[in-house]
N, C-alpha and C positions, 0 to 999 in steps of 0.2 A: 510242406506250402503253407502261406500266411492265410488262415479262415477267409473264406470270402464276405461281403459285405453282405446285407441281405435286407432289400427296404420294407419299411411296416409302415405303416399307413394308419391312423385315424381320424375321426372324422374336425378336430380341428387343427391336428396339425402332422407333416410328412417327415418320416425323422428317417436313417438309417444304423439298422446295428451290427454288431458282427462276433460270430461265433461261431465257434468251431461247428458245430450240428446247429441245425434248423425242423424243430417239431411242428407242423403241421396237424394244430388239431382242433379239425374243422369239420367230427364227426362223420359218418359215415353209414352205407348204407345199402339194401341187400342187394347181392350179385343173381343182374339177373340169368335166367337161365334159355337159352333160346326153343322156341316153340310150348314156352308155359308161362302164360299170361296170371300175374295176383291177380286178385281179384276182392281179395281180404273177407270174402264171404265161402265160396267153396276152397277156393286154390289162398291160400293165406302165408303171410312172412312170420315173422317170430313173434312181431308186435301182435299181427289176427290171430294168433295161436293162442294168446292169454287173452282174449277177449272172443271166443266163442261162445254162444247163444246155449250150449248145450254139447254133452258129450258124443262126441262121434261115433258110431256106431265101429267105421271103419277110418283111423287114421294113417296116412300115409306119409313118411318122411321124407324128401329126397335131401340126403347128403346124410355121413357119417358122424358129422361132428360133434364137438361140448353143446353148444345149442339147441342143435335138432335131436340130440339123443336124451338132454336132458328135460327139456317139452315134449317129445314121446316119453317118457319113463313116466311126467307126472300124469298124459289122460291115458295112458297105461292102467295105472293104480286105481283109477277114477272109471275103469270099465272099459276102456274103447279096445278094439282091436289094434296093434300097431306094424307094420310095416315099413319097414328100413330098407330104404335104398341107395345104394354106396355105389359110387362108380370106380372105386380101387377094388380091392383086393382083402381090406379091413378098415375096422372103424378106427376113428381118432388119430388120425394118419397126424405125423411128426410128434409124438406121444413115444413112450419110452414103449418098449414092444411088453417086457412083463403088466404093463398098467394097459396094455391092448385089452392082451388077453382075458385078465380079470374084469376088465369092467364087457367085454366079452358076455362073459362069463356072468355075470350078474344081471347085465339084461335079459338076456335068454330065458335068467329064471326068472325075470319078473314075466313072460313073456313075448318077449319082441323079438319077431318075427326078422330075419335078415335077409335082405337079398345083395349080398355082392359081385361085384365086377359086373354091374349093372349097369348099362345106364339109361335115364327117361331120354326119349326122340319129340315125345307130344303130351299133352295134356287138354282132353276137350272136353268145356263144361256141358252137360245137359242137364236143366232146371237143378235140382240139389246135390243132383250126383256129378263124380270127374270121372273119365276114365284116360289112364295113361298106359302113351306106348311101350315099351321097353323091349330091352334086349341086348342079349350079352356087349360087355364093353369090349370083348375082345374080335368082338363079329358071331351072326349069329340068325337063325330063327326070330321075328319078333313074336312077344304075347304081350294085352293086354293083363290091367289091372283097375276094378273097378273100387271106388274110395266117395267118402261121405266127405271128404277134408285133405285138405294136399296142405304139408305143411315143405316147403320152398327155405332150403337152408344149409348153400352150398358154402357158403359166406355173406364175405362182406366186403363192401370196397370205400375206400375215404371220398370225401365228400369234397371235391377240388375243380367243381363246374364253377368258373367265376374269377378263380384264380387270375393271377395275370399269368399270362402263358409266356413260355421262355424261347424267345427271340433269337435271329441270331445277328436282327438288328433292330435299328432305331429302337435303344433302348430307355429312350426320353420319351417313349408314346406305350403307355399300358395297354394291351392286347387281350381280350378273355372275352371267353365266349357269354352269349346270352342266350337264354333256354325261355321260350313263353310257349309252357305245356297248361293246358285249357285255361287260355289267357282268356275273358271276357269283358269286352271293352262298351261301356255307355254307349248308347245312338252320338249325345252329345259332346263324345270324344273323339268325333271322327274329324280326320285331318282329309278334305276332297272326299271324291262321291266316290262307296262305295266299291268294293273290288277293283279301284282304278289306281292301287298303288304304284306297280308297274310302269303305266303308261306314265304317270310322275316321274317317276325316276328313270325312264329313257329321253324327256323331256329336257334334264338337266346332263345327261351326259356330255352334251357336247362342253359345259362346264367343266365338269368331273373332267375331263379326260386335258382339257387345256390347263387349268391345274395341276396336274400328275409331269404335262411337259414344261410349266415352268419352274418346277422343284426338280423337273432334272435337269433342267438348264444352268441352275444358280448352283444346282452339286455340280455339277463338269466345272464351273469356270471357277470353284473350290478349288478342287483337284489338281486342276491347270494349274492356278496362285501357288497349292503346297508345294507343287513339282520344283517353281521356279524358283524356288524362294529355296528348298533344298539344295536343290544342285547349283545355284551362288554361292551356296556357304561349304558345299561337302568339298573337299578335294579328293585328289585321287592321281599317285603317280606325279605328281608336285605338280595340278594344275585343279583347277576348280570345275567340278565334272559339268558346271555349261558348259565352258570351252571347248569341251568333244565337237567334232562335226554330228556326230549318230546323235546325241544327244538335243541339238541344235534341229536334225531333220524332225527328231520324232513331234518337239515343242512348236516348232512350225506346223505342220500338220493339225496337232492338239488347237492351237488356235485359230487356222483356218477351220474348222469345223466349229469352232466356238461362233465365229463371226458370223457362221452362216446361221447357228442358231440362233441368234438374237435377233439376226432380221425375220428368219421364219416368226418368231416368236410377234414380235409387232407389227409384222402384214395380221398373223392370228389373230394377238387382243384385237387389236382396228375393227375385224371385222365381228368380233362378238359383242361387241359392244354397241356396235349398229345392229346385231342382230342378224348378223349375216353369216357366222360360221357355222356351219352343215355338220352336223355329226360326223360324216367321213370326213371333212376337214380336221375336225379334232380329234379324230382315230390316228389317223395320220401323222398330226403333231403328236399327240403320246409316243406312238408307236418306234417315230425317229429321232425324237430328244431320249424315250429312255435307254434304249440301243445306242446312243453317243455317249451319253451319260454312262452306260459303265464301260466303255468300248475308253471313252476317255477318265477314270476310277482305276483300269486298270494299266492303261501304261502310263498315270502318273508313280502310280506303287510301284510299276516295271523301275521306273529313273530314282524310285527311291533303296532301291536294292534288297538287300536282307532288313535293311532299317525300317521298311512299308510294311514287315509281318510284325511289328511291336504294338501295340497298342499306347503305346505313349507319343507317338506320332499320330496328325489329325489323319491319314490318308488312312487310316486302316479300319477307322472306322467312316470315313468316305465310302470308301471298297465296301465292305458290309450293309453297310445301310442303301446303298444303292441296285442291291439286286433285287428289291421288291419293288421297283417301280416297273419294272416290266411283267409284274404279274396282276398287280391291283389297276383296279380299272377294268381288268381284261387282259388275258395274252394275246396281242393281238397276231401275232404269229404266228396263230391257230386259225385264225376266223378268214 
């Protein structure tokens, strides 16, 4: 298969490049361990382990990988007692067997104690000490280990937060996750009253759901138009597809739903402009029009036959994009 195009962005331009493989070099962060919270004081990651103010009396390294063992070896040679807790029954997972054996001998000769086949289930910090709860990975009685410092080194994960998410449809609109961890907002940047954000959001629900209904209606109309165009051009058994009675019945049913939909939207928009559209009326509009949209897009794709499953025809994109309108603005079928 030919390489897929990958969109790239800069501050000034948008362009598309094509490559066999795409490398996402956005850096990495420590893989979190459930039940263990890194505070960079007593419980640290690899960066924190390089900035310890003094040699700990007892350092527990969680994870028997390269980084954890390297840092553990450094602090052991500086005088710390070092215990390595590894979930697997061997250190350096993924390495050659002979390399693992030799590394194990060297580390033990340095005085590092290994607790292999052991998992950490919790870490409780009490002042300048940490108490780890550990138990055999295959099951068994739990016990505790006290340490002055705990290094969490079970691997790293790529920083992909904020990158464009790979969606089913609506490929023309970027969708990303937003994270607001420990965000502090100056008082002069506050919009509206404090703690009234949800109330403000609810006050705009009629307009939001009405806009979804309008979008759904327009999409349904386009799907109908594409179906008419295709069936007029496509021939089967010596006739155009639109000449078949079943095709005409389907198109007539679609046209009827569209006619009802446009009339309903005119009514809803007029009430909204007059400030009379209620949340219940807007919700009903969003529910009905989004359901109608997907039904018509599905029917239009069916009239295309196998061609409708090909991305070269607009109906394929319309069908994919239609699915989300029943989701965002809330799935009202569950209300």
